N, C-alpha and C positions, 0 to 999 in steps of 0.2 A: 759786877759779874753777870747780873741779869741782862744788862745791855749787850755784853759780849756774847752771851748765850743766844740772845734773840737774833743778832746779826752774824752769827758764826758762819752759816752757809754762804752769805754774801761776801764775807771776808775771805773765805776759802776760794770762792770764785774769782775775786779780785787778784789774789795771790797767784792762782793758776794762770789767769790771763796775763799777768805781768811776766811770769816765767816763760810762757809760750811766746809772747811778743819779743822777749829778749833773745830767746833761742832762734826765733824766726829771722831776726836781723843780723845775728852774728854769722859772719861768713855767707852773707846773702847771695853773692854771685859765685861762690865756690863751685857748686855742683848744679846750679840752676840751669834748666833747659832753656836755651835762648834761640829764638827764631827771628831772622832778619826780616825787615820790611821790604816789599817789592820796590823796584826802581821805576821812575816815570820816564817815558819817552816824550819829553816836553818840546824840545826844539828840533830844528832841522827838518820839519815837515814841509811839504810843497803842495800848494793848491793853485792850479792854473798858472804855473810857472812863477809863483810868488812864494817866498819863504814865510811860514807861519809857525806859531807855537800853539800847543793845545794845553788846556781846554780853550775853546774859542767859539764864537758865534759868527757864521758866515752868512752873507746875503744870498740866500738860495730860495727859489720858488718851491711851492709844495709839489710833491711827487716827482721832483727832479733829482736824479741820482748825482751825487757829488763825491769826488774821490780825492783823498790826500795820500801822499806816499813819502817815503824816506828811505835812505840807504842805511842798512844795519851796520853797527860797528863791531869791534872785536868781542864785545860781551856775548854776541850771538854765535861765537864759535862753540859755545856750550849749548846744550838743549835748554830752551826757555819756554815759558808759558805766557802768552800775551793775554791780558785781561782788559776788557773795555765794557763800559755800560752804555747801552743804547737807550735813548729817551723816545719811546714810541716810534722807533725807526727800524727799517730793514737794514741788514748789514751783509756785506760780502767782503771777504778778505782774500787777497792774492799775494803770492810770493813769486816775484819775477813773472807776473802776469799769469801764473798758474793758480787756479782756484783751489784754495785750501780750506775755506769755511764759508758757509752761507746760511742765513736765517731770514726767512720771509714771513711777515705777519699779515693779518687781514685777508687771508685767503678765503675765509668764511666768517660768518657772524659768531661762530663757536670757536674761532681762533683769532680773537681781536688783537689789535696792537697792544703790546705790553712793554713797559720799561724793564730791562733785564740785563743781567751780566752774561758775558760771553768769554769763554776760555778757548784759546787757540794754541795748540802745542806746535812749537817749531823745533825741528831736529837741529843738531849741532852743525858747525861748519857753514854758517850763513853770513859771515862777515863779507860785506860788499854787495850782498843781495838786496833787492828792493822789496819793501813791504808796502802794500797798498791796501787802504781801507775805503770801501765805498758805502755810503749811507744814503737813505732817502726816507721821507716822512710825508704823510698826507696832511699833517697839521702845520699851520703857519708858524706857531710858536716853537715847534720842534725842528722845522726845516733849517738846515745849516748848523744845528747844534752839534758840537764835537766835545765829548767828555775826555777826561784823562785816559791815557793809555799806559798801562803798567806792564812790566815784565819781571819774571822771577819764577820761583817754583810754585806749585799749587798751594803748598803749605804756607808760603809767604803771603799769597793772596788771601787765603782764609784768615790768616792772622790780621791782615789789614782790614778786612771786612768786619771781623769781630770787634777789633779795637775802634773802628770808625762808626759802625752802625749797630753794634751789639747792644748799646744802651737803649736804643729805640725798641729793639726786639724785646729786651728785658722789661721796658716800660709796658709794652703791649701785653706780655705774658702776665705781669703783675696786675694790670687792669682786668685781664680775663679771670685770673684767680680770685681777685677781690669780688668781682661780679658773681662768679660761681659760688663762692663761700656765702655771700649774702643771700643768694637764691636758695641754697641748700639749707641754711639756717632758717630762712623764712618758711620753708616747707616742713622742716622737722620741729621747729619751736613755734607752736601755735600762739604763744603769748605775744609774739611780735608782729603778727600779721596785720594788725590794725593800722599800721603806719605806712604801708605801701612801699616798704623798702625793697620788695621784690622787683619793682620797676626800676629802682636805682641799680640793682644788680643786673637787670637786663640791659639797661643803658650802658653800664660799664663793659659788658660782654660784647655788645655790638660795636661800641667805640673801640674796644681793643682790637677787633678785626680790622678796623680802618688803620689803626696805628701799626699793626703787624704788616698789613698790606703796603703801607708807606715806609716801612723800616728798611727796605731794600734787602731784606734777609729772607723773604718768603721762599726763594729758590732753594734754600737749605732743606725745605720740607716738601716742596712739590714743584713739578715742572709743568703743571697745567697752565696753558696759555689762557684758557677761559677764566680760571680763578684769578690768575695774576692780572688779567686785563679788565676784570669787572669788580672784584671784591671791594677795592677802595671807593669806587664810584657809587656802589649800591649801599654800602654801609654808611656813607656820609649823610644822606638824608634819613636813613633808617634809624640811626641812634637817637634822633630828636624825638621820635614817637613815644617811647616809654617814658622819657623825661616829661613830656607834655601831659601824659596820663597821670604821672605822679603829682604834678603841680595841680592839675584840675580836679582830681578825685581825692587827694589826700592832704593837700597843703592849703590851697587857696579857699577862703570862705566865700569871697565875692570876686567880681571882675575876672571870671574865668571863661566867659562865653566865647570871646575872640580866640583864646588859646585852644579851646575845644575845637573850633573850626580849623585852626592851624594843624591839628592832629590829622584831620581828614585830608587837608591840602597836601601834607607831606606824604601820606599814603598814595594819593592820586599822582603826585609828582613822581614818586618812585615807580609807579606803574607806567606812567607816560614815558619816562626816559628809557625804561626797559623795552617798551614797545618800539620806540623810535630807533633804538639800537638794533633790535633784531629785524626790523623792517628795512634796515640800511638807509634810514632817513637822516639820522644824526647819531654819531657814536657817543658813548658815555663821556668821553673826554670833551666833546663839543658842548655838552650840557652841564659840565661841572661848575661853570660860573653861576648858572641858575641855581644849582644846589647850594652853593656858598651864599648867594643872596638870600635864599629862603631861610637858611640857618641864621644869618645875621638878623633878618626880620624877626625870626622866632625868639632870639635872645633879647632883642630890644623890647618886644611885646611882653616877654616874661618878666623883664626888669620893671617895666611900667606897671604890670599887673601886681607884682610883689610890692612895689612902692605904695600903690593905692590901697591894696588889701591891708598892708601893715598900718597905714595911716588910719584906716577905719577900725581894724580889729586889734592892732598892737600885739601880735603874736611873736614870741621869741623865735620859733621855728621859721617864721617868714623872714625875719631879719637875717638869720643865718643863711637861708637860701638866697636872699638878695645879695649879700656879700659874695657868695659863691658865684653867682651869675655875673656880677660885675668883674670879678677876676677872670671868669671864662670869656667875657666879652673882650677884655684887653688882649688876651692871648689869641682869641679868634681874629681880631683886627690885625695883629702882627702876622698871623698865618695868612690872612687874605692878601695883605700887602706883599708878603714874601712871594706868594704864588703869582701875583699879577706882574711883579717886576721881573719874574723869570728866574729867581734863585731856587731852582728845583732841587738843588743839593740839600736844602734845609726844609723841604716839604715835610710837614707833620711835626717838626721839632718843637715849634712854639706852642701849638695847641696841645701836644702831648705833655709838655711840662706843666701847662696850666691845669690839664685834666688830672695829672698825678697829684698836684697840690690839693685840688678839690677833693679827689677820691680818698686821699689820705685823711683829710679832715672828716669826710663822710664816714669812713670806716671806723675812725676813732669814736665818733659820736654814736655810730651804730652799735658798737660793742658796749659802750657805756649804757646805751638804752637797753640792750639785751640783758646786761647784768642787773640793771635796775628792775626790769620787768620780771626776771627770774627770781630775784629776791622777794618781790611782792607776791609772785605766784607761789613760791615755797612757803612764805609766811601764811598765805591764804589756805594752802593745802594743809599746813600744820595745824592751823586753828580749826579747820573743818575736821581733821582727823581727831583732834582732841575733843571736839564737840560731840563726836559720835563714838568715843572710846571710853570704856570703863577702866580706870587705872588699876583696880584690884585684879581683875581677870586678864587685863591687856587684850580685851576683846570688845565687841560691839555692845552699846548700851541701849536704853529704852528709846532714845531719840532716833538711833539708827534703825531700831525695830519698827518704829512707826513710819519712818521714811520708806523702808523696804517693803512693808506691808502695803502701803499705798501704791507703790510701783507695781507690785504683783496684781493688785486688784484692777489696775488700769490695763493689764495685759490679759486678754481673754483666755489664751491657752494656759498661762501659768495659774490664773485664778481657778480654773477648773481642776487643776492637779493639786491644789493646796490642801495640806493637812497642818493645822495649827496645834502644836504640842506645848503644853505648859508644864513647868517643873517647879517643885518646892524643895529646898534643902531642909530636911528634918532636923529638929533639935538645935538650930543655930544659936538661939538665946542661951540654951544650956551650955553649949560649947564655949561661948563667949564668957559666961559667968564662971564656969569651973576652970577652964584652961586658958582664958585670956583672949583678947581680940586678935592677937597674932595667929593663934590656932584657928580662930573663927575665919580670918581672911584666908588661911590655908585651906580650910574646908570649902569655902566659896570657890576658890581657884580650882580645887580638885573636882568639885561638882561640875564646873563649867568645862574642864578638860575632858571629863568622862562623857558628858553630853555631846560635846563637839566631836569627839573621836567616834562615837556611835552613829551620829546622825549627819555627819558632814558630807556623805555621798550625794544626798539630794537636797540639802538645806543649809541654812545659816542659823547659828545659835546666838542668843543674846542674854545679857543680864538685865532684867527689866525692873528689878526692885532689890531690897536688901537680901532676901533669900529666894527670890523668884527669878526664874529663867524661862525662856521661850525659844521655840524653834519653828521657822517657816520652812516646812518640809514639802517639797514639790513631788510627792508620790503618795497617792491615796490607797495603795495596796494594803489591805488589812493583814495579809500574811507577812508582808515585809515588816510592817509595824510590830507585829507579835515577835518576829525574830529579833528585831532591834531591842525590844523590851527585855527579852531573855538575856541578851548580851549585856545590857546595862545592869541588870540584876546580878549577873555573874561578876562584873567588875566591882560592884558595890560589896558583894560578899567577900571577894578577894581582898579589898582594901581594909575591911573590918577585921581581918585576921591579924593585921599588924598596926592598927590604929589604937591610940590611947583613949579615944572617945568613940561613941556610937555614931556612925555615919550612915545616912540614908537619903534617898531621893524619891519623892512621890511625883507622879506624872499623870497627865490625862490629855486626850486629844479630841479634835473635832475636824470634820472635813466639810468642804463646800458642797452642800446638797442641791442648791438651786441658785439662780442668778441674782435673786433678790436678797440673798443672805448677806448681812453686813458684819462689821467687825464685832460689834457688841454681842450679837447672837452667837457668833462663832466662839468668842472668848468665853461667854457664859457656859456653853456646852462643854468646852475643854476644861474649864474650871470645875464644873460639876463632875466630870469623869475623873479628874484628879482627886476630888474629895472622896469619891467612891473607892478609888485605888488605895488611898491612905487608910480608909476605914477597913478594907479587906486586909491590908498589910498588918494592921494592929491586931486583927483577929487571929492571925497565924501564930 
């Protein structure tokens, strides 16, 4: 029964999940909204009087416009939307030699070439008409490139894009959120700042920008040619910088000098490729190979440094990082090979998968580390709280009094305002002997509550002995002290009208008269004043 009670919430969750999934699949297709996928215009294209199929790669020189055309069939008697992706290319679309769409890139350095989707709406009744697409690119690897041509409704195209490329966008968003969460936790939870996870978070955020830029889905959020044409190229070398800082400043004990220089080289490289781009000397795309080489060198150097450091220091964290970098290197090699052979359809896919695996591992370890550190922190705070707390009054004890007194004496302004007030609970031994220790503890708690209620406006109160209390009162006004004394005496009188024992509090105080006055002299003056108060009290 105890086992069932312990796992009852989880059993309920399992039952609810099973019921939901059962209902989900019963009659799955009955009322489900279904959207068809767009069709491809694959065959029957003509280039220079030769029949071709797309996608394809033609032998065309840079900056040379090339045109493909085909006759539309009966499907175009209805209104259709043509969708085509250009790969760093200008595009012009004609219907029967009538210009219906045009997009030119590279007109300025703030409108660079960007790979993008283009949607061209064709009205109905176009069977037998000729559709022509003219492309051109200043880049050798992109000249002659012709991607798939789709037709259908806009909704169909959006469905295709989400089904085909949505996973990359999701990966990018997940990486961004992971990085953001890590950085927020690092900012809010001071107990975890010593491990440098903030740089892991920054690494994930910058890397996520590269993944999102390469996801082919950025157009859903912005039409900025500048952003679409630069984000991937700038974030590629930039994401290495926070990772190098993490390795050199928080993980590696030795063998980090070369990596430290790599950090500055990546910064210089980023600045140089940006200057070259805006001076129209070399576009970002023309320097991307250099960025990839630098990253490859950085990964290799990081792995070598981790191996040597682990061999010398044998740290568990270093071994984990080494495995992560080996995985990253494998996926980076696949990404590099994919890019160089021209499979641009899969750009960012391999590295994204590798990064997701690594960041999943990192985030699991990060939250384990947070939980461990918070447990230690809570235990430390609890022990500190217990060390400075009196369990009878549930308030501060003598140790806390000495700590706070020393802190006040180190503060010039507070020390000048200090009035030390000492209190004694009268007749505590008699209360304990006649009425028992429970009544004695009650009298102690009552005395503390009264003192705190009266003097809490400018001070902190403490139990510093069996029947002794103290208050560090940061106001030297004699008139205010006299008013507080009257209030305390009134509370004492009121309590005695309903108490079974005689309750009383004696007190005395002293103020800081000069800079050379110390604790002992202050305490003795206050104690002497308390003795005089008790003597006067007994004479009444």
